[in-house]
A tleap script that builds the chain and sets N, CA, C and O, in Angstrom:
source leaprc.protein.ff14SB
mol = sequence {
  NMET LYS LYS ILE LEU ILE VAL ASP ASP GLU
  PRO ASN ILE VAL MET SER LEU GLU TYR THR
  PHE LYS LYS LYS ASN TYR ASP VAL PHE ILE
  ALA ARG ASP GLY GLY GLU ALA LEU GLU ILE
  ALA GLU GLU ASN VAL PRO ASP VAL VAL LEU
  LEU ASP ILE MET MET PRO ASN VAL ASP GLY
  TYR GLU THR LEU ARG GLN ILE LYS GLN ASN
  ASP LYS LEU LYS HIE THR LYS VAL VAL PHE
  LEU SER ALA LYS ASN LYS ALA THR ASP ILE
  GLU LYS GLY LEU GLU MET GLY ALA ASP LYS
  TYR LEU THR LYS PRO PHE SER VAL LYS LYS
  LEU VAL GLU GLU ILE ASN GLU LEU LEU CGLU
}
set mol.1.N position { -172.164 -62.441 37.225 }
set mol.1.CA position { -172.378 -61.932 38.250 }
set mol.1.C position { -172.446 -60.130 38.343 }
set mol.1.O position { -171.533 -59.392 37.970 }
set mol.2.N position { -173.532 -59.757 38.829 }
set mol.2.CA position { -173.637 -58.256 38.742 }
set mol.2.C position { -172.355 -57.257 39.197 }
set mol.2.O position { -171.637 -57.728 40.079 }
set mol.3.N position { -172.066 -56.176 38.778 }
set mol.3.CA position { -170.833 -55.450 39.408 }
set mol.3.C position { -171.775 -54.324 40.015 }
set mol.3.O position { -172.881 -53.959 39.617 }
set mol.4.N position { -171.183 -53.975 40.861 }
set mol.4.CA position { -171.499 -52.512 41.554 }
set mol.4.C position { -170.160 -51.878 41.996 }
set mol.4.O position { -169.156 -52.417 42.461 }
set mol.5.N position { -170.446 -50.488 41.701 }
set mol.5.CA position { -169.301 -49.557 42.061 }
set mol.5.C position { -169.859 -48.702 43.247 }
set mol.5.O position { -170.768 -47.912 42.991 }
set mol.6.N position { -169.423 -48.792 44.421 }
set mol.6.CA position { -169.649 -48.153 45.510 }
set mol.6.C position { -168.806 -46.868 45.924 }
set mol.6.O position { -167.778 -47.110 46.556 }
set mol.7.N position { -169.155 -45.273 45.602 }
set mol.7.CA position { -168.291 -44.473 45.449 }
set mol.7.C position { -168.822 -43.435 46.374 }
set mol.7.O position { -169.829 -42.738 46.253 }
set mol.8.N position { -167.642 -43.495 47.633 }
set mol.8.CA position { -168.257 -42.621 49.001 }
set mol.8.C position { -167.077 -42.429 49.573 }
set mol.8.O position { -166.197 -43.164 49.125 }
set mol.9.N position { -166.724 -41.626 50.487 }
set mol.9.CA position { -165.714 -40.991 50.802 }
set mol.9.C position { -165.741 -41.251 52.567 }
set mol.9.O position { -164.838 -40.973 53.356 }
set mol.10.N position { -166.950 -41.810 52.837 }
set mol.10.CA position { -167.298 -42.375 54.288 }
set mol.10.C position { -166.886 -43.495 54.393 }
set mol.10.O position { -167.570 -44.281 53.738 }
set mol.11.N position { -165.672 -44.172 55.180 }
set mol.11.CA position { -165.325 -45.590 55.554 }
set mol.11.C position { -166.463 -46.383 55.802 }
set mol.11.O position { -166.743 -47.343 55.084 }
set mol.12.N position { -167.240 -45.986 56.928 }
set mol.12.CA position { -168.181 -46.635 57.363 }
set mol.12.C position { -169.589 -46.871 56.585 }
set mol.12.O position { -170.404 -47.630 57.108 }
set mol.13.N position { -169.801 -46.437 55.736 }
set mol.13.CA position { -170.702 -46.301 54.800 }
set mol.13.C position { -170.289 -47.482 53.640 }
set mol.13.O position { -170.954 -48.429 53.218 }
set mol.14.N position { -168.918 -47.028 53.304 }
set mol.14.CA position { -168.567 -48.213 52.225 }
set mol.14.C position { -168.312 -49.716 52.616 }
set mol.14.O position { -168.539 -50.689 51.897 }
set mol.15.N position { -167.729 -49.723 54.064 }
set mol.15.CA position { -167.726 -51.077 54.249 }
set mol.15.C position { -168.742 -51.738 54.510 }
set mol.15.O position { -168.634 -52.955 54.361 }
set mol.16.N position { -170.100 -51.177 54.994 }
set mol.16.CA position { -171.146 -51.962 55.507 }
set mol.16.C position { -171.871 -51.882 53.954 }
set mol.16.O position { -173.003 -52.360 53.871 }
set mol.17.N position { -171.453 -51.482 53.115 }
set mol.17.CA position { -172.376 -51.443 51.637 }
set mol.17.C position { -171.458 -52.961 51.054 }
set mol.17.O position { -171.976 -53.998 50.639 }
set mol.18.N position { -169.939 -52.650 51.199 }
set mol.18.CA position { -169.533 -53.890 50.657 }
set mol.18.C position { -169.863 -54.977 51.014 }
set mol.18.O position { -170.221 -55.813 50.184 }
set mol.19.N position { -169.827 -55.227 52.260 }
set mol.19.CA position { -170.197 -56.258 53.039 }
set mol.19.C position { -171.563 -57.004 52.752 }
set mol.19.O position { -171.688 -58.228 52.748 }
set mol.20.N position { -172.413 -56.225 52.548 }
set mol.20.CA position { -174.020 -56.162 52.284 }
set mol.20.C position { -174.327 -56.844 50.507 }
set mol.20.O position { -175.159 -57.680 50.152 }
set mol.21.N position { -173.175 -56.007 49.587 }
set mol.21.CA position { -173.396 -56.575 48.110 }
set mol.21.C position { -172.597 -57.653 48.345 }
set mol.21.O position { -173.150 -58.686 47.968 }
set mol.22.N position { -171.575 -57.818 48.791 }
set mol.22.CA position { -170.694 -59.237 48.496 }
set mol.22.C position { -171.756 -60.422 48.835 }
set mol.22.O position { -172.037 -61.270 47.989 }
set mol.23.N position { -172.292 -60.415 50.064 }
set mol.23.CA position { -173.372 -61.521 50.619 }
set mol.23.C position { -174.065 -61.801 49.418 }
set mol.23.O position { -174.118 -62.920 48.907 }
set mol.24.N position { -174.761 -60.464 48.831 }
set mol.24.CA position { -175.791 -60.822 47.656 }
set mol.24.C position { -175.276 -61.147 46.327 }
set mol.24.O position { -175.972 -61.047 45.316 }
set mol.25.N position { -173.694 -61.650 46.325 }
set mol.25.CA position { -173.346 -61.958 45.126 }
set mol.25.C position { -172.906 -60.944 44.083 }
set mol.25.O position { -172.687 -61.251 42.911 }
set mol.26.N position { -172.813 -59.957 44.481 }
set mol.26.CA position { -172.291 -58.915 43.673 }
set mol.26.C position { -170.845 -58.803 43.830 }
set mol.26.O position { -170.173 -59.015 44.839 }
set mol.27.N position { -170.328 -58.287 42.195 }
set mol.27.CA position { -169.047 -58.046 42.441 }
set mol.27.C position { -168.846 -56.544 42.611 }
set mol.27.O position { -169.439 -55.721 41.913 }
set mol.28.N position { -168.005 -56.236 43.544 }
set mol.28.CA position { -167.788 -54.656 44.332 }
set mol.28.C position { -166.564 -54.252 44.356 }
set mol.28.O position { -165.546 -54.723 44.863 }
set mol.29.N position { -166.818 -53.140 43.629 }
set mol.29.CA position { -165.681 -52.135 43.388 }
set mol.29.C position { -165.718 -50.644 44.445 }
set mol.29.O position { -166.776 -50.075 44.713 }
set mol.30.N position { -164.914 -50.368 44.745 }
set mol.30.CA position { -164.988 -49.141 45.953 }
set mol.30.C position { -164.100 -47.874 45.358 }
set mol.30.O position { -162.909 -48.027 45.088 }
set mol.31.N position { -164.627 -46.898 45.218 }
set mol.31.CA position { -163.807 -45.463 45.174 }
set mol.31.C position { -164.217 -44.557 46.164 }
set mol.31.O position { -165.334 -44.474 46.676 }
set mol.32.N position { -162.994 -43.737 46.438 }
set mol.32.CA position { -163.571 -42.741 47.395 }
set mol.32.C position { -163.715 -41.321 46.764 }
set mol.32.O position { -163.984 -40.312 47.416 }
set mol.33.N position { -163.544 -41.355 45.675 }
set mol.33.CA position { -163.757 -39.881 44.960 }
set mol.33.C position { -164.161 -39.768 43.668 }
set mol.33.O position { -163.478 -40.604 43.076 }
set mol.34.N position { -165.018 -39.113 42.712 }
set mol.34.CA position { -165.392 -39.037 41.564 }
set mol.34.C position { -164.279 -39.626 40.491 }
set mol.34.O position { -164.529 -40.572 39.744 }
set mol.35.N position { -163.029 -38.937 40.524 }
set mol.35.CA position { -161.870 -39.542 40.009 }
set mol.35.C position { -161.579 -40.739 39.698 }
set mol.35.O position { -161.460 -41.249 38.584 }
set mol.36.N position { -161.418 -41.361 41.152 }
set mol.36.CA position { -161.150 -42.831 41.295 }
set mol.36.C position { -162.189 -43.825 40.662 }
set mol.36.O position { -161.957 -44.936 40.186 }
set mol.37.N position { -163.485 -43.114 40.776 }
set mol.37.CA position { -164.475 -43.798 40.361 }
set mol.37.C position { -164.792 -44.158 38.877 }
set mol.37.O position { -165.225 -45.208 38.402 }
set mol.38.N position { -164.393 -42.789 38.193 }
set mol.38.CA position { -164.149 -42.973 36.836 }
set mol.38.C position { -163.400 -43.923 36.165 }
set mol.38.O position { -163.743 -44.631 35.218 }
set mol.39.N position { -162.229 -43.861 36.812 }
set mol.39.CA position { -161.183 -44.990 36.434 }
set mol.39.C position { -161.654 -46.291 36.657 }
set mol.39.O position { -161.505 -47.181 35.820 }
set mol.40.N position { -162.256 -46.470 37.817 }
set mol.40.CA position { -162.603 -48.108 37.848 }
set mol.40.C position { -163.938 -48.111 37.018 }
set mol.40.O position { -164.180 -49.140 36.386 }
set mol.41.N position { -164.626 -47.306 36.969 }
set mol.41.CA position { -165.819 -47.727 35.907 }
set mol.41.C position { -165.515 -47.671 34.431 }
set mol.41.O position { -166.360 -48.203 33.710 }
set mol.42.N position { -164.464 -47.125 33.846 }
set mol.42.CA position { -164.214 -47.338 32.775 }
set mol.42.C position { -163.379 -48.570 32.399 }
set mol.42.O position { -163.482 -49.091 31.288 }
set mol.43.N position { -162.468 -49.069 33.444 }
set mol.43.CA position { -161.822 -50.635 33.532 }
set mol.43.C position { -162.856 -51.494 33.506 }
set mol.43.O position { -162.883 -52.281 32.560 }
set mol.44.N position { -163.892 -51.550 34.473 }
set mol.44.CA position { -164.379 -52.598 34.715 }
set mol.44.C position { -166.087 -52.628 34.378 }
set mol.44.O position { -166.862 -53.533 34.688 }
set mol.45.N position { -166.405 -51.388 33.669 }
set mol.45.CA position { -167.741 -51.444 33.487 }
set mol.45.C position { -168.964 -51.905 34.065 }
set mol.45.O position { -169.725 -52.752 33.596 }
set mol.46.N position { -169.098 -51.133 35.343 }
set mol.46.CA position { -170.204 -51.736 36.391 }
set mol.46.C position { -171.707 -51.645 35.681 }
set mol.46.O position { -171.985 -50.846 34.786 }
set mol.47.N position { -172.649 -52.650 36.273 }
set mol.47.CA position { -174.091 -52.528 36.174 }
set mol.47.C position { -174.554 -51.326 36.494 }
set mol.47.O position { -175.091 -50.514 35.740 }
set mol.48.N position { -174.280 -51.207 37.917 }
set mol.48.CA position { -174.746 -50.101 38.671 }
set mol.48.C position { -173.588 -49.190 39.598 }
set mol.48.O position { -172.613 -49.724 40.125 }
set mol.49.N position { -173.860 -47.891 39.675 }
set mol.49.CA position { -172.864 -46.942 40.472 }
set mol.49.C position { -173.955 -46.561 41.681 }
set mol.49.O position { -175.113 -46.179 41.512 }
set mol.50.N position { -173.451 -46.714 42.595 }
set mol.50.CA position { -173.770 -45.860 43.812 }
set mol.50.C position { -172.805 -44.914 44.299 }
set mol.50.O position { -171.656 -45.119 44.691 }
set mol.51.N position { -173.636 -43.553 44.186 }
set mol.51.CA position { -172.665 -42.052 44.173 }
set mol.51.C position { -173.202 -41.694 45.056 }
set mol.51.O position { -174.432 -41.733 45.100 }
set mol.52.N position { -172.365 -41.168 46.178 }
set mol.52.CA position { -172.443 -39.944 46.967 }
set mol.52.C position { -172.131 -38.858 45.837 }
set mol.52.O position { -171.667 -38.969 44.702 }
set mol.53.N position { -172.732 -37.346 46.880 }
set mol.53.CA position { -172.603 -36.230 45.780 }
set mol.53.C position { -171.517 -35.592 46.377 }
set mol.53.O position { -170.632 -35.218 45.606 }
set mol.54.N position { -171.355 -35.349 47.732 }
set mol.54.CA position { -170.212 -34.316 48.601 }
set mol.54.C position { -169.006 -35.387 48.802 }
set mol.54.O position { -168.990 -36.295 49.633 }
set mol.55.N position { -167.984 -35.065 47.836 }
set mol.55.CA position { -166.578 -35.912 48.083 }
set mol.55.C position { -165.648 -34.712 47.476 }
set mol.55.O position { -165.979 -33.698 46.860 }
set mol.56.N position { -164.529 -35.132 47.823 }
set mol.56.CA position { -163.243 -34.593 47.578 }
set mol.56.C position { -163.123 -34.571 46.006 }
set mol.56.O position { -163.839 -35.342 45.367 }
set mol.57.N position { -162.266 -33.738 45.362 }
set mol.57.CA position { -161.802 -33.683 44.190 }
set mol.57.C position { -162.625 -33.377 43.373 }
set mol.57.O position { -162.890 -32.234 43.000 }
set mol.58.N position { -163.341 -34.872 42.848 }
set mol.58.CA position { -164.466 -34.571 41.680 }
set mol.58.C position { -165.814 -35.022 42.507 }
set mol.58.O position { -165.814 -36.043 43.194 }
set mol.59.N position { -166.979 -34.156 42.376 }
set mol.59.CA position { -167.928 -34.519 43.394 }
set mol.59.C position { -168.910 -35.689 42.507 }
set mol.59.O position { -168.414 -36.599 41.843 }
set mol.60.N position { -170.226 -35.473 42.641 }
set mol.60.CA position { -171.011 -36.753 42.478 }
set mol.60.C position { -171.898 -36.363 41.233 }
set mol.60.O position { -172.495 -37.067 40.418 }
set mol.61.N position { -171.776 -34.993 41.371 }
set mol.61.CA position { -172.960 -34.551 39.935 }
set mol.61.C position { -171.779 -34.701 38.867 }
set mol.61.O position { -172.046 -35.447 37.924 }
set mol.62.N position { -170.480 -34.089 38.870 }
set mol.62.CA position { -169.598 -34.141 37.643 }
set mol.62.C position { -169.607 -35.398 37.276 }
set mol.62.O position { -170.108 -35.699 36.193 }
set mol.63.N position { -168.974 -36.504 38.233 }
set mol.63.CA position { -168.697 -37.876 38.191 }
set mol.63.C position { -169.957 -38.422 37.253 }
set mol.63.O position { -169.563 -39.080 36.289 }
set mol.64.N position { -171.246 -38.287 37.345 }
set mol.64.CA position { -172.629 -38.413 36.750 }
set mol.64.C position { -172.556 -38.003 35.354 }
set mol.64.O position { -172.766 -38.786 34.428 }
set mol.65.N position { -172.255 -36.761 35.202 }
set mol.65.CA position { -172.087 -36.175 34.159 }
set mol.65.C position { -170.873 -36.640 32.979 }
set mol.65.O position { -170.963 -36.434 31.769 }
set mol.66.N position { -169.887 -37.225 33.594 }
set mol.66.CA position { -168.731 -37.943 32.903 }
set mol.66.C position { -169.292 -39.514 32.331 }
set mol.66.O position { -169.170 -40.108 31.259 }
set mol.67.N position { -169.842 -39.774 33.406 }
set mol.67.CA position { -170.466 -41.208 33.285 }
set mol.67.C position { -171.232 -41.322 31.614 }
set mol.67.O position { -170.893 -41.992 30.638 }
set mol.68.N position { -172.464 -40.286 31.829 }
set mol.68.CA position { -173.338 -40.141 30.893 }
set mol.68.C position { -172.680 -40.038 29.626 }
set mol.68.O position { -173.200 -40.557 28.638 }
set mol.69.N position { -171.400 -39.316 29.534 }
set mol.69.CA position { -170.989 -38.694 28.218 }
set mol.69.C position { -169.867 -39.796 27.691 }
set mol.69.O position { -169.230 -39.577 26.661 }
set mol.70.N position { -169.689 -40.921 28.428 }
set mol.70.CA position { -168.836 -41.781 28.075 }
set mol.70.C position { -169.568 -43.067 27.264 }
set mol.70.O position { -170.432 -43.728 27.841 }
set mol.71.N position { -169.204 -43.334 26.045 }
set mol.71.CA position { -169.896 -44.124 25.564 }
set mol.71.C position { -170.063 -45.818 25.817 }
set mol.71.O position { -170.868 -46.642 25.382 }
set mol.72.N position { -168.959 -45.903 26.688 }
set mol.72.CA position { -168.837 -47.393 27.186 }
set mol.72.C position { -169.253 -47.651 28.678 }
set mol.72.O position { -168.994 -48.656 29.340 }
set mol.73.N position { -170.105 -46.288 29.156 }
set mol.73.CA position { -170.481 -46.484 30.511 }
set mol.73.C position { -172.225 -45.584 30.570 }
set mol.73.O position { -172.883 -45.378 31.589 }
set mol.74.N position { -172.577 -45.219 29.208 }
set mol.74.CA position { -173.775 -44.492 29.361 }
set mol.74.C position { -175.014 -45.213 29.619 }
set mol.74.O position { -176.020 -44.568 29.912 }
set mol.75.N position { -175.049 -46.527 29.538 }
set mol.75.CA position { -176.134 -47.429 29.639 }
set mol.75.C position { -175.934 -47.905 31.630 }
set mol.75.O position { -176.795 -48.545 32.235 }
set mol.76.N position { -174.951 -47.518 32.113 }
set mol.76.CA position { -174.536 -47.983 33.436 }
set mol.76.C position { -175.362 -47.137 34.468 }
set mol.76.O position { -175.218 -45.924 34.614 }
set mol.77.N position { -176.327 -47.992 35.231 }
set mol.77.CA position { -177.370 -47.497 36.094 }
set mol.77.C position { -176.677 -46.394 37.182 }
set mol.77.O position { -175.636 -46.842 37.663 }
set mol.78.N position { -176.968 -45.326 37.565 }
set mol.78.CA position { -176.492 -44.502 38.298 }
set mol.78.C position { -177.459 -44.403 39.613 }
set mol.78.O position { -178.631 -44.079 39.421 }
set mol.79.N position { -177.032 -44.656 40.871 }
set mol.79.CA position { -177.980 -44.191 41.886 }
set mol.79.C position { -177.520 -43.033 42.935 }
set mol.79.O position { -176.693 -43.519 43.706 }
set mol.80.N position { -177.720 -41.982 43.153 }
set mol.80.CA position { -177.406 -41.350 44.143 }
set mol.80.C position { -177.403 -41.783 45.362 }
set mol.80.O position { -178.209 -42.708 45.469 }
set mol.81.N position { -176.665 -41.452 46.705 }
set mol.81.CA position { -176.749 -41.741 47.908 }
set mol.81.C position { -176.181 -40.675 48.858 }
set mol.81.O position { -175.048 -40.699 49.340 }
set mol.82.N position { -177.095 -39.763 49.058 }
set mol.82.CA position { -176.640 -38.311 49.355 }
set mol.82.C position { -177.234 -37.951 50.622 }
set mol.82.O position { -178.392 -38.314 50.833 }
set mol.83.N position { -176.465 -37.142 51.690 }
set mol.83.CA position { -177.063 -36.500 52.953 }
set mol.83.C position { -177.945 -35.502 52.091 }
set mol.83.O position { -179.027 -35.158 52.567 }
set mol.84.N position { -177.554 -35.015 50.854 }
set mol.84.CA position { -178.353 -33.774 50.335 }
set mol.84.C position { -179.783 -34.017 50.155 }
set mol.84.O position { -180.210 -34.526 49.119 }
set mol.85.N position { -180.402 -33.736 50.948 }
set mol.85.CA position { -182.154 -34.313 50.996 }
set mol.85.C position { -183.047 -32.900 50.727 }
set mol.85.O position { -184.080 -32.863 51.395 }
set mol.86.N position { -182.841 -31.887 49.968 }
set mol.86.CA position { -183.764 -31.071 49.536 }
set mol.86.C position { -184.367 -31.427 48.451 }
set mol.86.O position { -183.780 -32.264 47.765 }
set mol.87.N position { -185.650 -30.929 47.991 }
set mol.87.CA position { -186.044 -31.326 46.786 }
set mol.87.C position { -185.394 -30.999 45.594 }
set mol.87.O position { -185.368 -31.747 44.617 }
set mol.88.N position { -184.734 -29.615 45.664 }
set mol.88.CA position { -183.681 -29.288 44.702 }
set mol.88.C position { -182.773 -29.984 44.355 }
set mol.88.O position { -182.359 -29.935 43.197 }
set mol.89.N position { -182.212 -30.854 45.342 }
set mol.89.CA position { -180.949 -31.483 45.245 }
set mol.89.C position { -181.312 -32.790 44.397 }
set mol.89.O position { -180.646 -33.174 43.436 }
set mol.90.N position { -182.367 -33.369 44.847 }
set mol.90.CA position { -183.092 -34.472 44.549 }
set mol.90.C position { -183.368 -34.284 42.912 }
set mol.90.O position { -183.041 -35.154 42.104 }
set mol.91.N position { -183.936 -33.181 42.579 }
set mol.91.CA position { -184.505 -33.186 41.262 }
set mol.91.C position { -183.468 -32.734 40.487 }
set mol.91.O position { -183.455 -33.042 39.296 }
set mol.92.N position { -182.534 -32.008 40.990 }
set mol.92.CA position { -181.170 -31.895 40.025 }
set mol.92.C position { -180.341 -32.973 39.521 }
set mol.92.O position { -179.798 -32.997 38.416 }
set mol.93.N position { -180.273 -34.118 40.680 }
set mol.93.CA position { -179.750 -35.453 40.465 }
set mol.93.C position { -180.546 -35.834 39.395 }
set mol.93.O position { -179.881 -35.861 38.360 }
set mol.94.N position { -181.776 -36.157 39.229 }
set mol.94.CA position { -182.391 -37.181 38.665 }
set mol.94.C position { -182.599 -36.032 37.402 }
set mol.94.O position { -183.313 -36.728 36.679 }
set mol.95.N position { -182.495 -35.125 36.880 }
set mol.95.CA position { -182.465 -34.295 35.722 }
set mol.95.C position { -181.304 -34.352 34.797 }
set mol.95.O position { -181.314 -34.297 33.567 }
set mol.96.N position { -180.039 -34.503 35.828 }
set mol.96.CA position { -178.817 -34.820 35.170 }
set mol.96.C position { -178.393 -36.498 34.749 }
set mol.96.O position { -177.326 -36.920 34.304 }
set mol.97.N position { -179.616 -37.213 35.065 }
set mol.97.CA position { -179.740 -38.566 34.544 }
set mol.97.C position { -179.327 -39.823 35.416 }
set mol.97.O position { -179.088 -40.949 34.980 }
set mol.98.N position { -179.293 -39.433 36.647 }
set mol.98.CA position { -179.493 -40.432 37.790 }
set mol.98.C position { -180.723 -41.132 37.705 }
set mol.98.O position { -181.776 -40.545 37.460 }
set mol.99.N position { -180.633 -42.621 37.935 }
set mol.99.CA position { -182.000 -43.455 37.796 }
set mol.99.C position { -182.704 -43.496 39.193 }
set mol.99.O position { -183.914 -43.662 39.352 }
set mol.100.N position { -181.756 -43.317 40.207 }
set mol.100.CA position { -182.344 -43.283 41.554 }
set mol.100.C position { -182.101 -42.034 42.003 }
set mol.100.O position { -181.577 -41.252 41.209 }
set mol.101.N position { -182.449 -41.541 43.466 }
set mol.101.CA position { -181.760 -40.706 44.291 }
set mol.101.C position { -182.129 -40.829 45.475 }
set mol.101.O position { -183.197 -40.268 45.717 }
set mol.102.N position { -181.442 -41.580 46.675 }
set mol.102.CA position { -182.005 -42.033 47.995 }
set mol.102.C position { -181.224 -41.026 48.959 }
set mol.102.O position { -180.150 -40.542 48.601 }
set mol.103.N position { -181.731 -40.767 50.040 }
set mol.103.CA position { -181.192 -40.051 50.955 }
set mol.103.C position { -180.477 -40.813 51.952 }
set mol.103.O position { -180.740 -41.991 52.191 }
set mol.104.N position { -179.464 -40.066 52.610 }
set mol.104.CA position { -178.894 -40.779 53.970 }
set mol.104.C position { -179.775 -40.047 54.936 }
set mol.104.O position { -180.405 -39.053 54.574 }
set mol.105.N position { -179.842 -40.592 56.352 }
set mol.105.CA position { -179.338 -42.247 56.658 }
set mol.105.C position { -180.744 -42.938 55.440 }
set mol.105.O position { -181.724 -42.453 54.874 }
set mol.106.N position { -180.134 -44.195 55.513 }
set mol.106.CA position { -180.895 -45.203 54.647 }
set mol.106.C position { -180.882 -46.294 55.013 }
set mol.106.O position { -180.076 -46.695 55.852 }
set mol.107.N position { -181.504 -46.803 54.630 }
set mol.107.CA position { -182.122 -48.410 54.967 }
set mol.107.C position { -181.287 -49.195 54.176 }
set mol.107.O position { -181.417 -49.105 52.955 }
set mol.108.N position { -180.420 -49.979 54.665 }
set mol.108.CA position { -179.908 -51.103 53.701 }
set mol.108.C position { -180.688 -52.140 53.108 }
set mol.108.O position { -180.421 -52.638 52.014 }
set mol.109.N position { -181.537 -52.428 53.743 }
set mol.109.CA position { -182.412 -53.600 53.046 }
set mol.109.C position { -183.160 -53.045 51.821 }
set mol.109.O position { -183.467 -53.667 50.804 }
set mol.110.N position { -183.424 -51.590 52.151 }
set mol.110.CA position { -184.582 -50.803 51.121 }
set mol.110.C position { -183.467 -50.557 49.826 }
set mol.110.O position { -183.775 -50.759 48.651 }
set mol.111.N position { -182.300 -50.148 50.216 }
set mol.111.CA position { -181.282 -49.705 49.170 }
set mol.111.C position { -181.103 -51.164 48.463 }
set mol.111.O position { -181.037 -51.125 47.235 }
set mol.112.N position { -181.026 -52.299 49.011 }
set mol.112.CA position { -180.610 -53.483 48.200 }
set mol.112.C position { -182.095 -53.908 47.236 }
set mol.112.O position { -181.953 -54.639 46.256 }
set mol.113.N position { -182.938 -53.589 47.467 }
set mol.113.CA position { -184.302 -54.106 47.069 }
set mol.113.C position { -184.266 -52.775 45.933 }
set mol.113.O position { -184.580 -53.210 44.825 }
set mol.114.N position { -184.042 -51.638 45.907 }
set mol.114.CA position { -183.953 -50.663 45.124 }
set mol.114.C position { -182.856 -50.899 44.159 }
set mol.114.O position { -183.184 -50.559 43.023 }
set mol.115.N position { -181.701 -51.356 44.250 }
set mol.115.CA position { -180.954 -51.843 43.249 }
set mol.115.C position { -181.229 -52.999 42.548 }
set mol.115.O position { -181.022 -52.985 41.334 }
set mol.116.N position { -181.584 -53.830 42.986 }
set mol.116.CA position { -182.214 -55.042 42.438 }
set mol.116.C position { -183.249 -54.796 41.216 }
set mol.116.O position { -183.192 -55.115 40.028 }
set mol.117.N position { -184.196 -54.116 41.965 }
set mol.117.CA position { -185.526 -53.580 41.110 }
set mol.117.C position { -184.916 -53.050 39.817 }
set mol.117.O position { -185.152 -53.517 38.703 }
set mol.118.N position { -183.954 -51.833 40.131 }
set mol.118.CA position { -183.316 -51.194 38.777 }
set mol.118.C position { -182.695 -52.417 37.911 }
set mol.118.O position { -182.868 -52.431 36.693 }
set mol.119.N position { -182.024 -53.368 38.517 }
set mol.119.CA position { -181.341 -54.171 37.530 }
set mol.119.C position { -182.263 -55.415 36.944 }
set mol.119.O position { -181.776 -56.270 36.204 }
set mol.120.N position { -183.258 -55.420 37.240 }
set mol.120.CA position { -184.180 -56.637 36.766 }
set mol.120.C position { -184.417 -56.153 35.223 }
set mol.120.O position { -185.106 -56.833 34.462 }
savepdb mol mol.pdb
quit
């Protein structure tokens, strides 16, 4: 079973994504900020991390940086899912090592397709 870690501080997004990915037979883990995400990722080594950028405590950029520096996690796919939709934000996310950068609002169907494609 594929594992996905959803990292977002917005409960509605988390609930809808959790429901969607569980229906698609993913093992789903949830974190509300980057610090929590790193702990969960270290313990469960997800196949993919769906990562918001603007969060309390540890933001998405710092979380990505730490994932990429961790030998256990550096091969984990990371997809930014953010309201930051300027070209400079997207560029920064991809340059830092994100595998994809999707902007909010998003289509859940398209998101699922993107994730499946990434993991094939």
